Backbone as CSV, one residue per row, in Angstrom:
resi,resn,N_x,N_y,N_z,CA_x,CA_y,CA_z,C_x,C_y,C_z
1,UNK,-20.781,-9.731,8.752,-19.521,-9.672,8.902,-19.149,-9.497,7.351
2,UNK,-18.865,-8.413,7.089,-18.672,-7.872,5.772,-17.228,-8.994,4.978
3,UNK,-17.054,-9.327,4.308,-15.785,-10.500,3.668,-14.689,-9.330,3.354
4,UNK,-14.744,-8.385,2.277,-13.975,-7.797,1.953,-14.108,-6.614,2.841
5,UNK,-13.274,-5.940,3.499,-13.054,-4.449,4.275,-11.961,-4.774,4.680
6,UNK,-11.518,-3.509,4.791,-10.204,-3.139,5.847,-8.846,-3.490,4.662
7,UNK,-8.809,-4.727,4.184,-7.682,-4.884,3.252,-7.889,-4.630,1.675
8,UNK,-8.595,-3.632,1.153,-9.665,-3.407,-0.271,-8.126,-2.191,-1.015
9,UNK,-7.491,-1.084,0.397,-6.884,-0.243,-0.279,-5.138,-1.074,-1.124
10,UNK,-5.302,-2.352,0.300,-3.685,-2.737,-0.465,-3.818,-3.435,-1.819
11,UNK,-4.916,-4.200,-1.929,-5.308,-4.883,-3.164,-5.208,-3.691,-4.208
12,UNK,-6.022,-2.865,-4.521,-5.603,-1.395,-5.021,-4.765,-1.011,-5.612
13,UNK,-3.329,-0.786,-4.447,-2.059,-0.409,-4.625,-1.536,-1.603,-5.353
14,UNK,-1.258,-2.589,-4.839,-0.347,-3.892,-5.394,-1.196,-4.044,-7.202
15,UNK,-2.519,-3.927,-7.273,-2.938,-4.033,-8.900,-2.041,-2.681,-9.769
16,UNK,-1.673,-1.551,-9.102,-1.739,-0.472,-9.611,0.435,-0.333,-9.761
17,UNK,0.343,-1.263,-8.579,1.781,-1.556,-8.633,1.941,-2.242,-10.164
18,UNK,1.767,-3.806,-10.162,1.885,-4.356,-11.762,1.118,-4.208,-12.988
19,UNK,0.532,-3.047,-12.712,0.276,-2.795,-13.866,0.970,-2.080,-14.624
20,UNK,2.257,-1.249,-13.557,2.714,-0.224,-14.217,4.396,-1.306,-13.845
21,UNK,4.580,-2.524,-13.282,5.703,-3.122,-13.269,5.554,-4.764,-14.005
22,UNK,4.762,-4.732,-14.912,4.791,-5.949,-15.554,5.809,-7.265,-16.216
23,UNK,7.077,-6.142,-16.288,8.269,-7.287,-16.840,8.999,-7.317,-16.129
24,UNK,9.552,-8.464,-16.193,10.466,-9.005,-15.736,11.632,-8.087,-14.709
25,UNK,11.679,-8.182,-13.558,13.180,-7.655,-12.587,14.333,-8.387,-12.813
26,UNK,14.503,-9.768,-13.325,15.903,-10.242,-12.707,15.909,-11.059,-13.436
27,UNK,17.002,-11.230,-14.573,17.302,-12.305,-15.946,18.596,-12.545,-15.765
28,UNK,19.153,-12.923,-14.203,20.170,-13.707,-15.064,21.773,-12.711,-14.976
29,UNK,22.898,-12.842,-15.474,23.775,-11.994,-15.453,23.910,-11.874,-17.001
30,UNK,24.383,-10.870,-17.887,24.763,-10.886,-19.134,26.061,-10.462,-19.845
31,UNK,27.109,-11.491,-19.998,28.237,-10.798,-21.104,27.838,-11.447,-22.086
32,UNK,28.801,-10.323,-22.386,29.736,-9.782,-24.111,28.090,-9.431,-24.476
33,UNK,28.878,-9.038,-26.268,27.981,-8.766,-26.720,27.075,-9.313,-27.480
34,UNK,26.970,-10.341,-27.733,25.666,-11.622,-28.270,25.023,-11.688,-26.983
35,UNK,25.044,-11.490,-25.563,24.617,-12.150,-24.728,23.784,-10.860,-24.350
36,UNK,24.168,-9.272,-24.867,23.828,-8.063,-24.833,22.747,-7.863,-25.503
37,UNK,22.605,-8.405,-26.943,21.505,-8.611,-27.740,20.654,-9.085,-27.425
38,UNK,20.688,-10.492,-26.637,19.967,-11.359,-26.136,19.360,-11.352,-25.217
39,UNK,19.989,-10.263,-24.186,19.130,-9.622,-22.995,18.485,-8.515,-23.531
40,UNK,18.701,-7.699,-24.751,17.460,-6.908,-25.088,16.159,-7.418,-25.350
41,UNK,16.396,-8.391,-26.513,15.572,-9.306,-27.027,14.881,-10.004,-25.842
42,UNK,15.012,-10.576,-25.085,14.314,-10.798,-23.892,13.509,-10.153,-23.183
43,UNK,14.223,-9.059,-22.564,13.773,-7.713,-22.164,12.650,-7.194,-23.032
44,UNK,13.032,-7.324,-23.901,11.705,-6.257,-25.074,10.455,-8.134,-25.205
45,UNK,11.282,-8.863,-25.099,9.889,-10.115,-25.092,9.185,-10.265,-23.525
46,UNK,9.540,-9.565,-22.649,9.405,-10.226,-21.409,8.259,-8.550,-21.196
47,UNK,8.622,-7.448,-21.545,7.702,-6.672,-21.350,6.228,-6.316,-22.348
48,UNK,6.511,-7.190,-23.835,5.371,-7.300,-24.216,4.365,-8.360,-24.000
49,UNK,5.241,-9.016,-23.529,3.702,-10.651,-22.918,3.428,-10.310,-21.420
50,UNK,4.060,-9.428,-20.778,3.512,-8.415,-19.441,2.775,-7.770,-19.847
51,UNK,2.814,-6.886,-20.663,1.522,-5.855,-21.566,0.368,-7.031,-21.831
52,UNK,0.536,-7.514,-22.328,-0.674,-8.873,-23.224,-1.723,-9.162,-21.967
53,UNK,-0.599,-9.573,-20.841,-1.754,-10.353,-19.959,-1.891,-9.049,-18.950
54,UNK,-1.349,-8.135,-19.015,-2.148,-7.243,-18.135,-3.652,-6.472,-18.700
55,UNK,-3.421,-6.436,-20.223,-4.386,-6.371,-20.923,-5.579,-6.904,-20.318
56,UNK,-5.184,-8.688,-20.793,-6.232,-9.768,-20.413,-6.725,-9.499,-19.210
57,UNK,-5.960,-9.170,-18.245,-6.549,-9.098,-16.776,-7.336,-7.859,-16.886
58,UNK,-6.850,-6.913,-17.157,-8.359,-5.877,-17.062,-9.436,-6.142,-18.035
59,UNK,-9.399,-6.674,-18.615,-10.406,-7.144,-20.137,-11.603,-7.794,-18.793
60,UNK,-10.979,-9.058,-18.359,-11.680,-10.089,-17.512,-12.512,-9.850,-16.151
61,UNK,-11.609,-8.955,-16.337,-12.220,-8.587,-14.422,-12.800,-7.497,-14.967
62,UNK,-12.971,-6.632,-15.519,-13.904,-5.264,-15.931,-15.161,-6.311,-16.335
63,UNK,-15.210,-7.411,-16.817,-16.498,-7.967,-17.438,-17.188,-8.817,-16.723
64,UNK,-16.040,-9.162,-15.618,-16.543,-10.136,-14.090,-18.328,-9.827,-13.519
65,UNK,-19.039,-10.874,-13.799,-20.242,-10.123,-13.394,-20.860,-11.707,-13.201
66,UNK,-21.346,-11.497,-11.613,-21.623,-13.120,-10.830,-22.809,-13.261,-11.824
67,UNK,-23.735,-12.809,-11.825,-24.897,-12.751,-12.512,-24.772,-13.547,-13.989
68,UNK,-23.606,-13.149,-14.475,-22.879,-13.700,-16.234,-22.725,-15.170,-16.000
69,UNK,-22.454,-16.258,-16.021,-21.833,-17.368,-15.789,-20.511,-17.477,-17.253
70,UNK,-21.034,-17.320,-18.388,-19.727,-17.144,-18.874,-19.140,-16.035,-18.682
71,UNK,-19.545,-15.271,-17.545,-17.691,-13.807,-17.548,-16.971,-14.635,-16.235
72,UNK,-17.483,-15.581,-15.428,-16.969,-16.230,-14.315,-16.044,-17.669,-15.326
73,UNK,-16.913,-17.717,-16.058,-16.021,-18.464,-16.445,-14.516,-18.652,-17.456
74,UNK,-15.212,-17.036,-18.229,-13.255,-16.952,-18.274,-12.860,-16.288,-17.422
75,UNK,-12.887,-15.839,-16.484,-12.349,-15.708,-15.230,-11.336,-16.657,-14.493
76,UNK,-12.015,-18.188,-14.770,-11.291,-18.964,-14.126,-10.283,-19.501,-14.909
77,UNK,-11.097,-19.461,-16.341,-10.006,-19.715,-17.352,-8.829,-18.714,-17.869
78,UNK,-8.589,-17.476,-17.106,-7.744,-17.165,-17.131,-7.037,-17.225,-15.958
79,UNK,-7.730,-17.764,-14.983,-6.575,-17.557,-13.328,-5.465,-19.136,-13.645
80,UNK,-6.491,-20.352,-14.754,-6.318,-21.666,-14.777,-4.489,-21.338,-15.795
81,UNK,-4.810,-20.026,-16.658,-3.650,-20.067,-17.491,-2.496,-19.076,-17.089
82,UNK,-2.701,-18.553,-16.304,-1.277,-17.547,-15.826,-1.522,-18.125,-14.373
83,UNK,-0.127,-18.322,-13.794,0.123,-18.747,-12.809,1.128,-17.764,-12.301
84,UNK,0.891,-16.589,-12.249,1.299,-15.618,-12.128,0.945,-14.708,-11.496
85,UNK,1.080,-13.011,-10.977,0.498,-12.495,-10.258,-0.161,-11.710,-10.850
86,UNK,-0.636,-11.563,-12.057,-1.831,-11.555,-13.039,-3.488,-12.702,-12.281
87,UNK,-2.922,-13.810,-12.298,-3.440,-14.886,-11.543,-4.155,-14.944,-10.245
88,UNK,-3.031,-14.233,-9.875,-3.604,-13.963,-8.146,-4.620,-13.434,-7.662
89,UNK,-4.002,-11.993,-8.993,-5.055,-10.535,-8.625,-6.539,-11.154,-8.973
90,UNK,-6.499,-11.834,-10.263,-7.580,-12.599,-10.919,-8.625,-13.260,-10.252
91,UNK,-7.628,-13.820,-9.386,-8.539,-15.069,-8.012,-9.051,-14.155,-7.059
92,UNK,-8.287,-12.710,-6.838,-9.285,-12.812,-5.685,-10.780,-11.636,-6.151
93,UNK,-10.600,-11.189,-7.480,-11.793,-10.549,-7.654,-12.593,-11.898,-7.744
94,UNK,-12.174,-13.075,-8.710,-13.300,-14.322,-8.550,-13.661,-14.694,-7.471
95,UNK,-12.661,-14.582,-6.615,-13.478,-14.956,-5.233,-14.847,-14.459,-4.573
96,UNK,-14.315,-12.938,-5.296,-15.516,-11.643,-4.327,-16.802,-11.931,-4.768
97,UNK,-16.646,-12.566,-6.294,-17.974,-12.879,-7.154,-18.930,-14.301,-5.918
98,UNK,-17.665,-14.999,-5.752,-18.529,-16.216,-5.454,-18.763,-15.593,-4.101
99,UNK,-18.289,-14.899,-3.106,-18.921,-14.835,-1.675,-20.043,-13.792,-1.968
100,UNK,-20.330,-12.701,-3.068,-21.209,-12.957,-2.749,-22.225,-13.296,-3.579
101,UNK,-22.316,-14.304,-4.118,-23.150,-15.805,-4.376,-23.525,-16.283,-3.548
102,UNK,-22.708,-16.494,-2.122,-22.798,-17.463,-0.884,-21.856,-18.434,-1.735
103,UNK,-20.974,-18.705,-2.592,-20.404,-19.953,-2.585,-18.906,-19.730,-2.020
104,UNK,-19.134,-20.431,-0.447,-17.773,-19.847,-0.094,-16.947,-20.904,-0.388
105,UNK,-16.892,-21.861,-0.166,-16.209,-23.267,-1.199,-15.234,-22.460,-2.307
106,UNK,-16.312,-22.293,-3.347,-15.486,-21.677,-4.399,-14.764,-20.442,-4.627
107,UNK,-15.178,-19.783,-3.138,-14.101,-18.473,-3.333,-12.969,-18.866,-2.139
108,UNK,-12.776,-19.769,-1.535,-11.994,-20.008,-0.974,-10.955,-21.016,-1.557
109,UNK,-11.284,-21.647,-2.638,-10.702,-22.981,-3.506,-10.047,-21.474,-4.311
110,UNK,-10.550,-20.761,-5.026,-10.041,-19.486,-5.620,-8.788,-18.254,-5.296
111,UNK,-9.157,-18.180,-4.111,-8.024,-18.056,-2.809,-6.313,-18.753,-2.888
112,UNK,-6.803,-20.134,-2.802,-5.926,-20.971,-2.568,-5.585,-21.065,-3.725
113,UNK,-5.839,-20.959,-4.801,-5.458,-21.055,-5.925,-4.522,-19.842,-6.309
114,UNK,-5.085,-18.086,-5.651,-3.966,-17.156,-6.006,-3.164,-17.524,-5.437
115,UNK,-2.869,-17.808,-3.957,-1.558,-18.333,-3.405,-0.641,-19.407,-3.876
116,UNK,-0.890,-19.888,-4.575,0.251,-20.676,-5.332,1.013,-20.177,-6.569
117,UNK,0.495,-18.914,-7.190,0.537,-18.759,-8.623,1.270,-16.631,-7.486
118,UNK,1.369,-16.203,-6.430,2.149,-15.892,-6.639,3.507,-16.010,-5.560
119,UNK,4.715,-14.719,-5.934,5.463,-15.101,-4.663,5.755,-13.497,-4.445
120,UNK,4.668,-13.140,-4.622,4.680,-11.218,-3.794,4.298,-11.372,-2.557
121,UNK,4.864,-11.076,-1.432,4.191,-11.203,0.001,3.536,-10.780,0.469
122,UNK,3.476,-9.337,0.374,2.281,-8.565,0.261,0.828,-9.156,-0.753
123,UNK,0.931,-9.880,-1.415,0.085,-10.200,-2.755,-0.563,-11.768,-1.432
124,UNK,-0.099,-11.928,-0.728,-0.185,-13.383,-0.122,-0.869,-13.105,0.711
125,UNK,-0.364,-12.217,1.113,-1.093,-11.585,2.810,-2.707,-10.970,2.530
126,UNK,-2.517,-10.386,2.186,-4.084,-9.964,1.532,-4.827,-11.149,1.131
127,UNK,-4.370,-12.010,0.114,-5.344,-13.771,-0.164,-5.121,-14.222,0.933
128,UNK,-4.081,-14.159,2.104,-4.854,-15.052,3.459,-5.304,-14.525,4.542
129,UNK,-5.216,-13.264,4.011,-6.308,-12.369,5.109,-7.689,-12.482,4.892
130,UNK,-7.893,-12.403,3.195,-9.346,-12.932,3.003,-9.504,-14.500,2.782
131,UNK,-8.816,-15.397,2.747,-8.639,-16.500,2.777,-9.773,-16.729,4.392
132,UNK,-8.606,-16.422,5.348,-9.366,-16.561,6.840,-10.362,-15.462,7.516
133,UNK,-11.205,-15.034,6.424,-12.352,-14.284,6.881,-13.242,-15.061,5.958
134,UNK,-13.221,-16.003,5.159,-14.034,-16.726,4.208,-14.205,-17.849,5.079
135,UNK,-13.202,-18.277,5.458,-12.860,-19.639,6.465,-13.937,-19.302,7.904
136,UNK,-13.471,-18.190,8.347,-14.774,-17.616,9.883,-16.021,-18.071,9.060
137,UNK,-16.663,-17.377,8.391,-17.628,-17.441,8.023,-18.110,-18.348,7.577
138,UNK,-17.475,-19.846,7.190,-17.520,-21.685,7.217,-17.570,-21.844,8.396
139,UNK,-17.202,-21.359,9.177,-17.630,-21.361,10.796,-15.916,-22.586,11.096
140,UNK,-15.307,-22.100,10.392,-14.066,-23.139,10.412,-12.890,-22.063,11.725
141,UNK,-13.192,-21.513,12.339,-12.836,-20.503,13.098,-11.195,-21.456,13.420
142,UNK,-10.992,-22.757,14.004,-9.237,-23.011,13.999,-8.057,-22.536,12.344
143,UNK,-8.844,-23.109,11.596,-8.403,-22.970,9.944,-8.049,-21.499,9.837
144,UNK,-8.927,-20.788,10.270,-8.641,-19.410,10.110,-7.040,-18.840,11.236
145,UNK,-7.507,-19.106,11.873,-6.878,-18.867,12.777,-5.193,-19.338,12.315
146,UNK,-4.852,-20.672,11.839,-4.204,-21.204,11.137,-3.553,-19.999,9.735
147,UNK,-4.605,-19.652,9.135,-4.057,-19.234,7.614,-3.818,-17.711,8.397
148,UNK,-4.442,-17.040,9.687,-3.541,-15.529,10.036,-2.019,-16.177,10.694
149,UNK,-1.841,-17.511,10.901,-0.601,-17.275,11.003,0.393,-17.320,10.315
150,UNK,0.139,-17.573,9.092,0.889,-17.182,7.953,1.524,-15.654,7.569
151,UNK,0.725,-14.540,7.720,0.776,-13.546,6.995,1.676,-12.921,8.607
152,UNK,2.670,-12.317,7.848,3.945,-12.053,8.315,4.388,-9.780,8.104
153,UNK,4.366,-9.398,9.049,4.441,-8.187,8.303,3.861,-7.113,9.300
154,UNK,4.037,-5.549,9.837,3.769,-5.149,10.664,2.714,-4.245,9.984
155,UNK,2.762,-4.571,9.140,1.579,-3.635,8.536,-0.050,-4.606,8.401
156,UNK,0.564,-4.962,9.055,-0.770,-6.418,8.755,-1.633,-6.320,10.034
157,UNK,-0.437,-6.516,11.141,-0.799,-6.445,12.737,-2.773,-6.325,13.015
158,UNK,-2.343,-5.046,12.940,-4.338,-4.476,12.700,-5.357,-5.538,12.442
159,UNK,-5.289,-5.872,11.209,-6.502,-6.355,10.698,-6.182,-7.944,11.245
160,UNK,-4.823,-8.255,11.254,-4.689,-9.840,11.985,-5.788,-10.160,13.454
161,UNK,-5.476,-8.813,13.722,-5.625,-9.109,15.548,-7.623,-8.858,15.332
162,UNK,-8.093,-8.259,14.452,-9.253,-8.369,14.362,-10.188,-9.406,14.215
163,UNK,-9.666,-9.779,13.025,-9.881,-11.574,12.310,-10.034,-12.379,13.416
164,UNK,-8.423,-12.612,13.799,-8.691,-13.331,15.165,-8.932,-13.059,16.355
165,UNK,-9.625,-11.679,16.582,-10.576,-11.773,17.884,-12.288,-12.743,17.475
166,UNK,-12.501,-11.940,16.049,-13.306,-12.891,15.947,-13.634,-14.360,15.659
167,UNK,-12.773,-14.713,15.272,-12.331,-16.747,15.119,-12.447,-16.862,16.989
168,UNK,-11.305,-16.292,17.759,-11.735,-16.445,18.957,-13.043,-15.964,19.478
169,UNK,-13.197,-15.348,19.981,-14.655,-15.340,20.081,-15.935,-15.961,19.692
170,UNK,-15.592,-16.546,18.614,-16.800,-17.780,18.159,-16.747,-19.168,18.476
171,UNK,-15.149,-19.214,18.925,-14.723,-20.839,19.735,-15.176,-20.413,21.587
172,UNK,-15.794,-19.276,21.868,-15.742,-18.762,22.876,-15.059,-18.316,23.911
173,UNK,-13.849,-18.029,22.875,-12.641,-17.538,23.767,-12.943,-16.152,23.935
174,UNK,-13.510,-15.623,25.115,-14.026,-14.170,25.412,-12.641,-13.687,25.512
175,UNK,-11.850,-13.940,26.681,-10.825,-13.447,27.031,-9.316,-13.498,25.744
176,UNK,-9.351,-14.349,25.118,-8.662,-14.420,24.044,-8.792,-13.576,22.665
177,UNK,-10.425,-13.242,22.992,-10.638,-12.065,21.752,-10.173,-10.625,22.459
178,UNK,-10.737,-10.149,23.356,-9.900,-9.320,23.863,-8.866,-9.100,23.896
179,UNK,-7.927,-9.739,24.411,-6.355,-9.962,24.592,-6.035,-9.033,22.607
180,UNK,-6.477,-10.253,21.404,-6.879,-10.061,20.568,-6.931,-8.270,20.198
181,UNK,-8.225,-8.293,20.531,-8.295,-6.915,20.123,-8.082,-5.999,20.839
182,UNK,-6.918,-6.081,21.750,-6.265,-4.785,22.732,-5.106,-4.573,21.631
183,UNK,-4.497,-5.769,21.128,-3.243,-5.384,20.601,-3.550,-4.788,19.393
184,UNK,-4.496,-5.335,18.483,-4.705,-4.386,17.829,-5.036,-2.851,17.531
185,UNK,-5.502,-2.211,19.101,-5.976,-1.710,19.344,-4.593,-0.607,19.680
186,UNK,-3.969,-1.384,20.167,-2.084,-0.542,20.437,-1.283,-0.619,19.043
187,UNK,-1.752,-1.196,18.068,-1.000,-1.572,17.090,-0.861,-0.119,16.109
188,UNK,-0.340,0.252,15.297,-0.485,1.164,14.357,-1.965,1.388,13.095
189,UNK,-2.337,1.487,13.807,-3.899,0.856,13.123,-4.788,2.470,12.645
190,UNK,-5.611,2.076,11.871,-6.265,2.927,11.290,-7.369,3.698,12.223
191,UNK,-7.679,4.972,12.750,-8.776,5.594,13.727,-10.187,4.580,13.650
192,UNK,-10.285,4.305,12.332,-11.763,3.355,11.728,-11.387,2.016,12.400
193,UNK,-10.575,0.935,12.147,-10.024,0.417,12.955,-10.119,0.031,13.974
194,UNK,-9.356,0.593,14.697,-9.369,1.130,15.975,-10.554,0.847,16.615
195,UNK,-11.204,1.805,16.771,-13.032,2.505,17.087,-13.867,0.854,16.705
196,UNK,-13.407,0.067,15.716,-14.347,-1.108,15.324,-13.843,-1.753,16.537
197,UNK,-12.865,-1.830,16.746,-11.879,-3.128,17.150,-12.507,-2.817,19.322
198,UNK,-12.735,-1.881,19.212,-12.414,-1.016,20.950,-14.444,-1.603,21.233
199,UNK,-15.064,-0.576,19.785,-16.925,-1.822,20.116,-17.238,-2.477,20.578
200,UNK,-15.929,-3.605,19.507,-15.856,-4.820,20.014,-15.644,-5.601,21.255
201,UNK,-14.385,-4.863,21.880,-14.314,-4.703,23.111,-15.541,-4.687,24.059
202,UNK,-16.562,-3.650,23.562,-17.170,-3.226,24.892,-18.535,-3.837,24.920
203,UNK,-18.686,-4.523,23.673,-19.696,-5.657,23.733,-19.949,-6.554,24.299
204,UNK,-18.217,-7.169,24.851,-17.777,-8.195,25.412,-18.323,-8.296,26.845
205,UNK,-18.249,-6.528,27.631,-18.821,-6.394,28.512,-18.013,-6.028,29.544
């Protein structure tokens, strides 16, 4: 089973958003002329800081290569030093490298680190979905199901259903898997994902 499928478009969209909207969105109430000057300075500082972090993120992830330990170390350092959305995005990239190397424990650890670094609900959903896929590969179906239960939002129903069906099937629960995939097919899923879940149901006999 491919670990990184279905949710890549969401990751790309999140990357574009944070690349274009890096500065802080809310900084309290500003009163008086002196406060206004302070606000302008703070806004400028935050904007510049975000641009620096964004540039560093782009450099680290562009150079990231699983066959080159130094790039993995650089990415790990970036993650540890950036407890923010960019750090979480880098965790996604780094986790994929570990998956490609079949180092699933390290991949899961990176995703869990990313979850602690961001408060963005959509990014948290992507991190949890990918974590659930890895847990499934680790033969930890119950952990995968618990992880899926943390993902909220109508936009994720189909992908959750697909992974849940796989997890239940791995536990020998064919009826539960059928019900999960049926729910996914009935949702507002892409035609390709619906077709894939229908094939899985057909294979159940």
